[in-house]
C-alpha positions in Angstrom: 30.4 8.7 42.4 29.2 6.2 44.7 25.7 5.2 44.8 23.7 4.0 47.9 22.1 0.5 47.9 18.7 2.2 48.1 19.2 3.9 44.8 19.5 0.6 43.1 16.2 -0.5 44.4 14.7 2.6 43.4 16.1 2.2 39.9 14.7 -1.3 39.6 11.3 -0.1 40.8 11.2 2.6 38.1 12.4 0.2 35.4 9.9 -2.3 36.4 7.0 0.5 36.1 8.3 1.6 32.6 8.6 -2.0 31.3 4.8 -2.4 32.3 3.9 0.7 30.6 5.9 -0.2 27.5 3.9 -3.7 27.6 0.6 -1.8 27.7 1.5 0.5 25.0 2.6 -2.2 22.7 -0.8 -4.1 23.2 -2.5 -0.9 22.2 -0.4 0.2 19.3 0.4 -3.4 17.9 -2.5 -5.5 18.1 -2.2 -9.4 18.5 -4.6 -9.9 15.5 -5.5 -8.1 12.4 -8.2 -8.3 9.7 -7.0 -9.4 6.3 -7.7 -5.9 5.0 -5.4 -4.5 7.7 -2.7 -7.1 7.3 -2.8 -6.8 3.7 -2.3 -2.9 3.9 0.4 -3.2 6.6 2.6 -5.9 4.9 2.0 -4.9 1.3 0.2 -8.1 -0.1 -3.2 -8.8 -1.5 -6.0 -9.6 0.9 -6.8 -12.6 -1.5 -3.5 -14.0 -0.8 -4.0 -14.0 2.8 -7.6 -15.4 2.4 -6.1 -18.2 0.4 -3.8 -19.1 3.1 -6.5 -19.1 5.7 -8.8 -21.3 3.5 -6.0 -23.7 2.9 -5.1 -24.0 6.6 -1.4 -22.6 5.9 -2.3 -19.3 7.7 -4.0 -19.8 11.1 -7.1 -17.4 11.3 -10.4 -17.1 12.8 -13.4 -16.1 11.0 -16.0 -14.0 12.7 -19.0 -13.5 10.5 -17.5 -12.5 7.1 -14.2 -11.2 8.5 -11.1 -13.1 8.9 -8.8 -12.4 11.9 -5.1 -13.6 11.7 -2.5 -13.4 14.6 0.3 -11.1 13.7 3.1 -13.6 14.6 1.5 -16.2 12.4 1.2 -13.7 9.6 4.9 -12.8 9.7 5.7 -16.4 9.6 3.4 -17.3 6.8 4.7 -14.4 4.7 8.3 -15.3 5.2 7.6 -19.0 4.3 5.7 -17.7 1.2 8.8 -15.7 0.1 11.0 -18.8 0.7 8.8 -21.1 -1.2 8.2 -18.7 -4.2 11.9 -17.8 -4.6 10.9 -14.2 -4.8 12.6 -11.3 -3.3 10.6 -9.6 -0.7 8.7 -6.6 -2.2 8.0 -4.6 1.2 8.6 -1.1 1.0 9.5 -1.3 -3.0 8.4 1.9 -4.5 9.3 1.1 -7.9 6.6 0.8 -10.6 5.6 -2.7 -11.4 5.9 -3.9 -15.0 4.0 -6.5 -16.9 6.1 -9.3 -18.3 7.4 -8.4 -21.7 6.5 -4.7 -21.3 8.9 -1.9 -20.9 6.6 0.5 -19.4 4.6 0.2 -15.9 1.5 -1.7 -15.9 -1.6 0.3 -15.5 -4.7 -1.5 -14.5 
């Protein structure tokens, strides 16, 4: 099937509109900044770990009143560096029970 030249321009226009809508939805669904509590929940780490990173300056953040806000991009970079420096395997999505060192049963706080 042959397409007319006008169809290409119309397709480009539709694609541009869809791209703009996707960008708007991404900004709504994936905020640029998260609180430490939101970030800890989303990435499976302790808020105290993230707070320590903010205090030390290794995790860029902004404190408004008593609440820290961190950019998602910086948070992802910080967490990847933390895993590399500690030599640990990533624990994201790990559903296995955590065990205390030397104990054969799961640790229950």
